[in-house]
C-alpha positions in Angstrom: 122.9 60.8 -152.3 122.0 58.4 -149.8 120.1 55.2 -149.3 117.2 54.6 -146.8 115.7 51.6 -146.2 112.2 51.5 -144.2 111.8 48.1 -142.7 108.3 47.4 -142.8 106.0 47.1 -139.9 104.9 43.6 -139.5 102.5 41.9 -139.8 101.2 43.2 -143.4 97.7 43.4 -144.4 95.7 44.1 -147.2 95.7 47.5 -146.5 99.4 48.5 -146.5 100.6 51.0 -148.7 103.8 51.2 -150.4 105.3 54.3 -148.3 105.1 51.4 -145.7 107.4 48.8 -147.1 111.5 49.2 -147.7 112.2 51.8 -150.2 115.5 52.7 -152.0 116.1 56.8 -151.7 118.6 57.3 -154.6 117.7 60.1 -156.7 119.9 62.7 -158.5 119.6 65.7 -160.8 119.5 65.5 -164.3 123.1 67.3 -164.6 124.9 64.5 -162.4 127.8 63.0 -164.0 127.4 59.4 -165.3 130.3 58.4 -163.9 129.4 59.6 -160.3 126.0 57.3 -160.5 128.1 54.5 -161.9 130.5 55.1 -158.8 127.7 55.1 -156.4 126.4 51.8 -158.1 129.7 50.0 -157.7 130.0 51.2 -153.9 126.6 50.0 -153.2 125.7 46.8 -154.6 121.9 46.9 -153.1 121.1 49.8 -155.3 118.8 48.4 -158.3 118.8 51.7 -159.7 118.7 55.8 -159.6 115.8 58.2 -160.1 116.5 61.3 -162.3 115.0 64.3 -161.4 114.7 67.7 -163.7 115.2 71.3 -162.9 112.2 71.1 -161.2 112.6 68.2 -159.0 110.1 66.2 -161.1 111.1 62.8 -162.3 112.5 63.0 -165.5 113.4 59.1 -165.9 114.6 56.1 -164.1 117.4 54.0 -164.9 117.9 50.7 -163.5 121.6 49.3 -162.2 121.3 46.7 -165.3 120.7 49.4 -167.9 123.3 51.7 -166.6 125.9 49.1 -166.4 125.4 47.5 -169.9 125.6 51.1 -171.3 128.6 52.2 -169.5 130.6 49.0 -169.3 129.7 46.8 -172.3 129.1 48.9 -174.9 132.5 49.8 -176.9 133.9 53.1 -175.5 130.6 53.4 -173.5 132.5 54.7 -170.4 134.5 57.1 -172.2 131.4 58.3 -174.2 129.1 58.8 -171.1 131.5 59.1 -168.1 131.3 63.1 -168.2 128.2 63.6 -170.1 125.1 64.3 -167.5 122.9 61.4 -166.6 120.1 63.0 -168.5 121.8 62.0 -171.8 121.7 58.1 -170.7 118.2 58.9 -169.5 116.8 59.5 -173.0 117.8 56.2 -174.3 117.2 54.3 -171.3 114.9 55.9 -168.7 111.6 56.7 -170.0 109.5 53.2 -169.8 109.2 53.1 -165.9 106.2 52.5 -163.6 105.1 55.4 -161.5 103.1 55.0 -158.3 101.8 57.0 -155.7 102.8 56.3 -151.8 99.0 55.4 -150.8 98.8 52.7 -153.6 98.6 49.5 -151.6 100.7 46.2 -152.5 98.0 44.4 -153.9 97.2 47.0 -156.6 101.1 47.9 -156.9 102.0 44.0 -157.9 98.8 44.0 -160.2 100.5 47.3 -162.0 103.9 45.9 -161.7 103.6 42.5 -163.1 101.5 43.9 -166.3 104.7 45.3 -167.5 106.3 43.9 -170.3 108.4 40.9 -170.0 111.8 42.8 -170.5 110.8 45.5 -167.8 108.7 43.3 -165.5 111.4 43.1 -163.1 112.2 46.7 -163.0 112.1 48.9 -159.8 109.2 50.7 -159.3 109.2 54.6 -158.8 107.1 55.7 -155.8 106.1 59.0 -154.8 106.2 59.2 -151.3 105.8 62.9 -150.8 105.9 66.2 -153.5 109.1 65.9 -155.2 110.0 63.1 -152.9 110.4 59.8 -154.8 111.7 56.2 -153.8 112.5 52.7 -155.5 110.8 49.8 -154.6 112.4 46.4 -155.4 110.3 43.7 -157.0 111.5 41.3 -154.8 110.8 43.5 -151.9 107.3 43.8 -153.5 106.8 40.3 -154.1 107.8 39.4 -150.6 105.3 42.2 -149.1 102.7 40.4 -151.7 103.5 37.2 -150.2 103.0 38.4 -146.6 99.9 40.3 -147.8 98.6 37.1 -149.2 99.7 35.1 -146.1 98.2 38.0 -143.8 95.0 37.7 -145.8 95.0 33.8 -146.0 95.1 34.2 -141.9 92.6 36.7 -141.9 90.2 34.7 -144.4 90.7 31.5 -142.0 89.8 34.0 -139.2 87.0 35.2 -140.8 85.9 31.7 -141.8 86.3 30.4 -138.3 84.7 33.7 -137.0 81.9 32.7 -140.1 81.2 29.3 -138.7 81.3 30.2 -135.3 78.7 33.0 -136.2 76.8 30.3 -138.4 76.7 28.1 -135.5 75.4 30.8 -133.2 73.0 32.0 -136.2 71.9 28.2 -136.2 71.5 28.2 -132.5 69.3 31.5 -132.8 67.6 29.8 -135.5 66.4 27.0 -133.6 65.8 29.1 -130.6 63.8 31.3 -132.9 62.0 28.5 -134.2 61.2 27.4 -130.7 60.3 30.6 -129.8 57.9 30.8 -132.7 56.3 27.7 -131.8 56.0 28.7 -128.4 54.6 32.0 -129.7 52.1 30.0 -132.0 51.1 27.5 -128.8 50.6 30.7 -126.7 48.7 32.3 -129.8 46.7 29.2 -129.9 46.1 29.4 -126.3 45.5 33.2 -126.1 42.9 32.8 -129.1 41.2 29.6 -127.0 41.0 31.9 -124.3 39.8 34.9 -125.9 37.2 32.5 -127.8 36.2 31.1 -123.9 36.0 34.7 -122.7 34.0 35.7 -125.6 31.6 32.9 -125.2 31.6 33.9 -121.3 31.0 37.6 -122.4 28.1 36.6 -124.2 26.7 34.0 -121.8 27.3 36.7 -119.3 25.3 39.3 -121.6 22.4 37.0 -121.7 22.4 36.3 -118.2 22.1 40.3 -117.5 19.7 40.5 -120.3 17.6 38.0 -118.9 18.2 39.3 -115.2 17.1 42.8 -116.8 14.1 40.9 -118.3 13.4 39.4 -114.8 14.0 42.5 -112.8 11.5 44.2 -115.2 9.1 41.5 -115.0 9.4 41.3 -111.1 8.9 45.2 -111.0 5.9 44.7 -112.7 4.8 41.7 -110.8 5.7 43.7 -107.8 3.8 46.7 -108.9 0.6 44.3 -109.9 1.6 42.7 -106.6 1.4 45.5 -104.4 -2.0 46.8 -105.9 -3.6 43.5 -105.6 -1.7 43.2 -102.1 -3.3 46.3 -100.7 -6.7 45.6 -101.7 -6.2 42.0 -100.5 -4.7 42.9 -97.3 -7.5 45.7 -96.7 -9.9 42.8 -97.2 -7.9 40.6 -95.2 -8.1 43.1 -92.3 -11.7 43.8 -92.8 -12.4 39.9 -92.7 -10.3 39.1 -89.7 -11.9 42.6 -87.9 -15.5 40.7 -89.0 -14.4 37.6 -87.8 -13.3 38.8 -84.6 -16.2 41.0 -83.7 -18.2 37.6 -84.6 -16.0 35.5 -82.4 -16.6 38.7 -79.8 -20.6 38.9 -80.3 -20.5 34.8 -79.8 -18.3 35.0 -76.5 -21.2 37.7 -75.4 -24.0 35.7 -76.3 -22.3 32.3 -74.5 -21.9 34.5 -71.5 -25.7 35.7 -71.8 -27.1 32.2 -72.2 -24.8 30.9 -69.0 -26.5 33.6 -67.0 -29.9 32.6 -68.5 -29.1 29.0 -67.5 -28.2 29.9 -64.2 -31.7 32.0 -63.8 -33.3 28.6 -65.3 -31.6 26.8 -62.5 -32.5 29.5 -59.8 -36.2 29.2 -61.1 -36.0 25.4 -60.7 -34.9 25.5 -57.1 -37.6 25.6 -54.5 -37.4 27.0 -50.9 -33.6 28.0 -51.2 -32.8 24.4 -52.1 -29.7 23.6 -54.8 -31.3 23.1 -58.2 -30.2 19.6 -58.1 -32.8 18.8 -55.2 -35.6 21.2 -55.9 -37.6 19.1 -58.3 -37.1 16.0 -55.9 -38.5 18.0 -53.0 -41.7 19.3 -55.1 -42.1 15.4 -55.9 -41.9 14.5 -52.3 -44.1 17.2 -51.4 -46.9 16.0 -54.1 -46.5 12.3 -52.8 -47.0 13.3 -49.1 -50.1 15.3 -50.1 -51.3 12.0 -51.9 -50.6 10.1 -49.1 -52.2 12.0 -46.8 -55.5 12.1 -49.2 -55.5 8.5 -49.5 -55.2 8.1 -45.3 -58.3 10.6 -45.2 -60.0 8.6 -47.8 -59.6 5.5 -45.8 -60.7 7.2 -42.6 -63.9 8.5 -44.0 -64.8 5.1 -45.3 -65.9 6.8 -48.7 -62.5 6.0 -50.5 -63.9 6.3 -54.1 -63.4 10.2 -54.6 -60.3 10.8 -52.5 -58.9 7.6 -53.7 -59.1 8.9 -57.3 -57.6 12.1 -56.3 -54.7 10.7 -54.7 -54.0 8.6 -57.8 -53.9 11.4 -59.9 -51.6 13.2 -57.6 -49.2 10.4 -57.7 -49.3 10.2 -61.4 -48.9 14.1 -61.4 -45.8 13.6 -59.0 -44.3 11.2 -61.5 -44.6 13.4 -64.3 -43.3 16.3 -62.5 -40.0 14.1 -61.1 -39.5 13.0 -64.6 -39.9 16.9 -66.2 -38.0 18.2 -63.8 -35.1 15.4 -64.3 -35.2 16.3 -68.0 -34.9 20.2 -67.8 -32.0 19.6 -65.1 -30.2 17.6 -67.7 -30.8 19.8 -70.5 -29.9 22.9 -68.7 -26.9 20.9 -67.7 -26.0 20.0 -71.4 -26.4 23.8 -72.8 -24.3 25.0 -69.9 -21.5 22.6 -70.8 -21.8 23.3 -74.4 -21.7 27.3 -73.7 -18.9 26.9 -71.9 -17.3 24.8 -74.5 -18.2 27.1 -77.4 -17.1 30.4 -75.2 -13.6 28.7 -75.0 -13.4 28.0 -78.6 -14.5 31.4 -79.2 -11.8 32.7 -77.0 -9.1 30.6 -79.1 -10.1 31.3 -82.0 -10.1 35.1 -81.2 -6.5 34.6 -80.3 -5.9 32.8 -83.6 -7.5 35.9 -85.4 -5.7 38.4 -83.4 -2.4 36.5 -84.3 -3.5 36.5 -88.3 -4.1 39.9 -88.0 -0.8 40.5 -86.5 1.0 38.3 -89.0 -1.0 40.1 -92.2 0.4 43.2 -90.6 3.9 42.2 -90.6 3.6 40.5 -94.2 2.4 43.9 -95.4 5.1 46.1 -94.0 7.6 43.3 -95.6 6.0 43.9 -98.9 6.3 47.6 -99.0 9.8 47.3 -98.3 10.2 44.6 -100.9 8.5 47.3 -103.2 10.7 49.9 -102.2 13.9 47.9 -102.9 12.7 47.1 -106.4 12.0 50.7 -107.1 15.7 51.7 -106.0 16.8 48.7 -108.3 15.0 50.2 -111.1 16.4 53.6 -110.7 
C-alpha cells in the first residue's frame, strides 16, 4: 500500500482529464484488518481515505479518513470492536455512498457531479478508475484547485479568443469595407461595361446599316454599271462612228481645199499673159489696148477723117478701162479665195488632230469602263 501523487502538468485546460491530476493511490482488499488501515492513516496524514476492493479487485466501497477515525476512535469500544475485523465490515456501514468516475472524465464534469452530492458527502474524495482494476482517490481540494485553474485557463482562452475575435472582426470589417469598395468598383465597371456594350451595340447596328447600305449601293452600282456598260458600248460605238465620220469629213474638206487651191493657181495662170506674173497680166493687156487706141487716134488724125477712127479709139479706151477693172476684181477675188482656202485647210488639219485626240480618249475611256465592270463583277462574286 503506497501513495502516488501525479502532479498536474500545467497549464490545465478545459480538456484536462482526471487521470492528469494528483491522485492518491491507497487501495486495500476487503479482508485487510482495520487496524492496518488505521495505522496507515496515522502514519500518513495526507491520506484522505481508502478504496476497498473485493476478491475480483472491483470497488466494494470507499472509506474516508474522517469516517474511519470516527468509527474506530470516537465510538465506545470502537477500536476494540473493529481493529481485528476486516475492513469490509466497516465498509458495510460507511463505504457505500461514494462517487466513481472514469479517468477520462474532464475536470469540469467531475466538479459538477462532485458538487451535486449531498451536503454530508460533498467533500468526500472521488474514486477515479484510471484503468482496469486500478482505482485512485481524488481529493476535493485538488479538484477545486484544478477547476479554478481550468476556469482561469478557460478565462484566458476566452480573453484570447475575444481578442482574436476582435482582431477577426476588425479584419472582417476591413474586408467588408474592401468588399463594399470592390462592389462599388464592380458596379461602376458593370455600368461602364454596360455603357460600352450599348455603344458597341449601337456601333454594330450602325455598321450593319452601313453594310446593308453599301450592299444596296453595290447592287445598285452593279446594276448601273451593267446598264452603263451596255449603253456605253453603244455610245462608244456611235462616238467612234461619229468621230470617224467627222475625221473623213475633215479629210474631204482638206482635199477639197487643196483642189480649190490648184484651180485658183490655174486661174492665175490663165490670167497671166506672155509668161508674166499674174499680178501684172491684166495690166499689160490694158496697156496693149490703150496703145492700140492711141495708134488708132494717131492714124485718124493723120488721115483727116477722125470720125470713124476716133470713135473706135474711144471705144477701145473704154474697153481697156473695163478690162483693167475686171482683171483687178478677178485678181482680188482669187487672192481672197486662196487665203480663205488656206485658212480652212489649216482649221481642217487642226480639227482632224482634235478629232484624233478625242478618238484616242474615247478608246481609253472604254478600256477604263471595261476594267471597272470587271472589278464590279469580281466584287459581286
